[in-house]
C-alpha positions as CSV (number, residue, x, y, z in Angstrom):
1,M,-14.9,98.5,41.7
2,A,-14.8,102.2,40.9
3,D,-18.0,104.3,41.4
4,P,-20.0,104.9,38.2
5,I,-19.7,108.4,36.7
6,S,-22.3,110.7,35.3
7,L,-21.1,113.5,33.0
8,E,-22.8,116.3,31.0
9,P,-21.4,116.2,27.5
10,K,-21.5,120.0,27.1
11,K,-19.5,120.4,30.3
12,T,-17.0,117.7,29.4
13,A,-14.0,117.9,27.0
14,L,-11.7,115.1,25.7
15,I,-8.0,115.9,25.6
16,V,-6.0,113.6,23.2
17,I,-2.3,113.8,24.0
18,D,0.5,113.1,21.6
19,M,-1.3,110.6,19.4
20,I,1.0,111.7,16.6
21,N,3.1,109.5,14.2
22,A,6.5,109.9,15.9
23,I,5.2,109.1,19.4
24,S,2.3,106.7,18.9
25,K,3.8,104.8,16.0
26,G,7.6,105.4,16.2
27,Q,10.3,105.9,13.7
28,G,9.2,106.5,10.1
29,P,8.1,107.2,7.5
30,P,6.4,104.9,6.8
31,Y,4.6,105.0,10.2
32,N,3.2,101.6,11.2
33,V,1.2,100.8,14.3
34,P,3.2,98.6,16.8
35,P,1.1,95.6,17.9
36,N,1.0,96.9,21.5
37,R,-0.5,100.2,20.5
38,Q,-3.4,98.9,18.4
39,S,-5.8,98.4,21.3
40,V,-5.2,102.0,22.5
41,I,-6.0,103.3,19.1
42,D,-9.1,101.1,19.0
43,S,-10.3,102.5,22.3
44,F,-9.6,106.0,21.2
45,Q,-11.6,105.5,18.1
46,R,-14.6,104.3,20.1
47,L,-14.3,107.1,22.6
48,I,-13.8,109.9,20.0
49,A,-16.8,108.6,18.0
50,H,-19.0,108.7,21.1
51,C,-17.8,112.1,22.1
52,R,-18.6,113.5,18.6
53,Q,-22.1,111.8,18.8
54,V,-23.0,113.4,22.2
55,G,-21.3,116.8,21.6
56,V,-18.2,116.6,23.7
57,P,-15.5,119.0,22.4
58,I,-12.2,117.4,21.5
59,I,-8.8,119.0,22.0
60,Y,-5.8,117.4,20.3
61,C,-2.4,118.2,21.8
62,T,0.6,117.5,19.6
63,N,4.3,117.9,20.2
64,E,6.9,119.8,18.2
65,R,10.5,120.8,18.6
66,R,12.5,123.4,16.8
67,P,15.5,121.9,14.9
68,D,17.9,124.1,17.0
69,G,16.4,122.7,20.2
70,L,15.7,126.2,21.7
71,D,12.3,125.1,22.9
72,A,13.3,121.7,24.2
73,P,13.2,121.0,28.0
74,K,16.3,122.3,29.8
75,T,16.1,120.3,33.0
76,V,18.3,117.4,33.5
77,S,16.8,114.0,34.3
78,D,18.3,110.5,34.8
79,V,16.1,109.0,32.1
80,A,15.5,111.4,29.2
81,G,13.9,109.1,26.6
82,G,12.1,110.1,23.4
83,S,14.9,112.2,22.0
84,G,15.4,109.9,19.0
85,N,12.2,110.9,17.1
86,P,12.3,114.0,14.9
87,M,9.7,116.5,15.9
88,A,10.2,119.4,13.4
89,P,7.2,121.7,13.1
90,G,5.0,120.7,10.2
91,S,6.6,117.4,9.6
92,A,4.8,114.1,9.2
93,A,6.2,113.1,12.5
94,T,4.1,115.6,14.4
95,Q,0.8,115.0,12.7
96,V,-2.1,113.2,14.4
97,I,-2.3,109.6,13.3
98,D,-4.7,109.0,10.4
99,E,-6.8,106.7,12.6
100,L,-7.7,109.5,14.9
101,A,-7.6,112.5,12.5
102,P,-9.1,115.7,13.8
103,Q,-12.3,117.1,12.2
104,D,-13.6,120.6,11.6
105,G,-14.6,122.1,14.9
106,D,-11.9,120.2,16.9
107,F,-9.2,122.1,18.7
108,L,-5.5,121.6,17.9
109,Q,-2.8,122.7,20.4
110,V,1.0,122.3,20.1
111,K,2.9,121.7,23.3
112,T,6.6,121.5,24.0
113,R,6.4,120.0,27.5
114,F,4.6,117.0,29.0
115,S,1.5,118.8,30.3
116,A,-1.3,119.8,27.9
117,F,-1.7,123.0,30.0
118,Y,1.9,124.3,30.0
119,G,2.6,126.9,27.3
120,T,-0.7,126.3,25.5
121,N,-4.2,127.8,25.3
122,V,-5.9,124.7,26.6
123,E,-7.0,126.3,29.9
124,S,-8.5,129.3,28.0
125,I,-10.3,126.9,25.6
126,L,-11.7,124.9,28.5
127,R,-12.9,128.0,30.3
128,S,-14.5,129.4,27.2
129,L,-16.3,126.1,26.7
130,G,-17.6,126.0,30.3
131,T,-15.8,122.7,30.8
132,E,-16.0,121.2,34.3
133,T,-14.5,117.8,33.6
134,I,-11.7,116.7,31.2
135,L,-11.2,113.2,29.9
136,V,-7.5,112.5,29.3
137,G,-5.7,109.8,27.3
138,G,-2.6,109.4,25.2
139,I,1.1,108.7,25.4
140,S,2.8,108.3,27.7
141,T,0.9,107.5,30.8
142,Q,3.6,108.5,33.3
143,R,4.7,111.6,31.5
144,S,2.2,113.6,29.5
145,V,-1.0,112.0,30.8
146,E,0.1,112.2,34.5
147,G,1.5,115.7,33.9
148,T,-1.8,116.9,32.5
149,A,-3.8,115.2,35.3
150,R,-1.6,116.9,38.0
151,D,-2.0,120.3,36.3
152,A,-5.8,119.8,36.2
153,K,-5.8,118.9,39.9
154,N,-3.8,122.0,40.7
155,R,-6.4,124.0,38.8
156,D,-9.3,122.4,40.7
157,M,-10.6,121.0,37.4
158,Q,-12.2,117.6,37.5
159,C,-10.2,115.0,35.5
160,I,-10.8,111.4,34.4
161,V,-7.9,109.5,32.9
162,V,-9.2,106.9,30.4
163,S,-7.1,104.0,31.3
164,D,-7.3,102.0,28.1
165,C,-6.7,105.1,26.0
166,C,-3.2,105.4,27.6
167,T,0.1,103.5,27.2
168,A,3.8,103.8,27.7
169,G,7.0,102.4,26.5
170,E,7.2,100.1,29.5
171,Q,3.9,98.3,30.3
172,D,4.8,97.8,33.9
173,V,5.3,101.5,34.4
174,H,2.0,102.2,32.6
175,Q,0.2,99.8,34.9
176,M,1.8,101.1,38.1
177,T,0.9,104.7,37.1
178,I,-2.7,103.6,36.4
179,D,-3.1,101.6,39.5
180,H,-1.1,103.5,42.1
181,V,-0.3,107.1,41.0
182,L,-3.2,108.5,39.1
183,P,-6.0,107.3,41.5
184,L,-4.4,109.5,44.1
185,L,-4.8,112.6,41.8
186,V,-7.9,112.1,39.7
187,R,-10.5,109.4,38.7
188,V,-9.4,106.6,36.4
189,R,-12.0,104.8,34.3
190,T,-12.1,102.6,31.2
191,T,-13.6,103.7,27.8
192,D,-16.7,101.6,28.5
193,E,-17.2,103.3,31.8
194,V,-16.8,106.8,30.3
195,I,-19.1,106.0,27.4
196,Q,-21.7,104.7,29.9
197,G,-21.4,107.9,31.9
198,L,-21.7,110.2,28.9
199,K,-25.4,110.1,28.0
């Protein structure tokens, strides 16, 4: 069993990654929640509500692509994936899902790569807030969540991945990343454990 955590809300920030229509719900409109994603949304709703209650800042990271593809990743990989969903700036596809809608005072950052840090102002925001620990969740576990966790580690910033606020297209890959990859980089805890540690 993992050690309990104790976090100061004002020195903690929640980063919500790619919980947008095209990624978390899929092709649309209309955008409907796939059955395997509902539990992630439920966990996020609980975590976000608690963070708002205790004063943890929330940063939403969304994803966009220019129609001409100039800002798309240029590296070649064996498994690209995710290229079928339209990501045009300002489109419904790139909006945070209604169930987790940002509120006044939240931060919204657009990214074009996996990591929430790359090409965004996230690091500057965290430093301005005096953040010591980030909570990270979103889609997908082995791409954007892991990429953000690695970048946090490289910056000597404490990071906790919230395991039931993450998912991936392949459940076995999600579980392998949660069980065997992320614990080598950062701490991994459930929503219940994070809420218990944020008093």
